[in-house]
C-alpha positions, 0 to 999 in steps of 0.5 A: 559508493552505493546510493541508499534508496529512499524508503517510502510507503504510499498510503491510500484511503486513510480517511480518519485523520487521527489514525492517519497521523498515528500511521505517519508518526509511526513511519517517521519514527522508522525513518520511512517517508509517507506519501498520502494519496488523495482518493481521486488519484486511483487512476494514476500509476503507482510509479507516478504516485511515488514520484519515480522518474519516467512517470507523468500524471495521467488525465483522470477519465470521466468515470464513476468514483472508485468504490474501494473502502479499504486502507492500503499501504504500498511499500517501496525500497524496503527490503525483506529483513527491514520489511519484516521488522516494519510489519512486526512493529506495525502489528505491535503498534496496533496498526492493522491494515489488511491491504499491503503490497510491495512495489515491483518492477511490474506493478509500478506501471499499474494504476492504483485502482488495478493494484487495489483490485488485484489485492482485493482478489488475492485477499479474498482467495487468501481468506477462502483458503484459510477458512478451508484449512480451518474447516479441515482442521476441525 
């Protein structure tokens, strides 16, 4: 018999407590566990933050705080059709988060900071591409 993998979503930079509660209630209704990450944990590996085996806490270096002002959702063990359903229901519930990612065999070894910066670059490229398309359509 196959073991069902626990679905999780990692939440980072959710400062507004009421909005965080709304998001947590949403995922609880979807039977998806939430992991709320403290802002000073950006140096930790994504795998560690999700509680995956083989990961341990890294010491936090003496560096400036990570200045990333966007809410982040990172989905783990949520497969394609289910993820499509979750994303549609998030949209219908007016929970709009621009920075979303899915845990992969590669990015689980990245620090949260690296993943956030990668999403930031990709988001910027996506927005630029969309603007060019809109301009060409006119």
